[in-house]
N, C-alpha and C positions, 0 to 999 in steps of 0.2 A: 459213619456207617449207614448204608442205605437199608431201608426196611426189609428188603428181600435178600440181603447178603447172607443171613443165617440159612435160608433155604438153599442158596447156591452151595454153601459149605457142606450142608447135609447131603445134598445130591452128589457132590463130588466124592463123598466117602462111600457111596453105594457101589456095589459090585454087580448087582443084577442088571441084566439088559432091559428088564421091564418089571415094574411093580406099581402098586397103587398106594395112595395116601388119602386119608379122609381130610376134609376141611379142618376138623378138630386137630388132627395130627400136624397139619401144616401150621395152624395157629399156635400150637405149642412150640414148634420149631422157630417161628419168627417172633414169638412173644407178643403177638398182636392179633386182632381179629382181621380176617379177610373182608374186603368190602362186599356189599350186597351184589355188586356187579360180577363177582366171581362165580355166581350161579349161572352166568351166560357163557355159552361156548366162545364168543368173541374175546372174552377176557383171557382165554387160554390159547389164543392164536399163536402159531409158531412162526409166522411170517415176519422176517426182519424188515421193518419199514423204518427208514431213517427219520421220518416225520412223526413216528408214533410216540405216545406218552406211556406206552405199556412197559414200565420199568420192570415189572414182574417177569416178563418174557426173557429179559437179560439174565435173570437168576438161573432159570433152568437151561437156557441156551448156552450160557458160559460154562455150565456144568456138563454139557454134552448130551442133554436130554431134550425131547419134545414132550409136550403135555397135551392130554386129551381129557376133557370133561366127560365123566360118565353121567349121562342125563338122568336126573331125578334121584341121584344117590349122594350128592355132596361128596363125591370122590373124584380123584384125578388119577389117570394112568400116566406114568412117566415111562417113556421108551427111549432107549439110547438112540441118538440121531445117527443116521448113516454118514460115514465119512466120504467126501467126494473123491 
């Protein structure tokens, strides 16, 4: 099981088109601390780059969401991705 699989499962169960989670909420979901780099917007990038090592992006992307860091709040807004 990958570290962010629990986050993917959690997000898949959500019905809201948009909602926020604190870093502490996400840490409870994944059962581990987020890295210090999670405080940077780049860590929450939604762009699928085949050369990236951003395994966390796969968690919310596979669940159908995009993630946006709320600056200075240790919170992230998840928004359902638009279907092509």
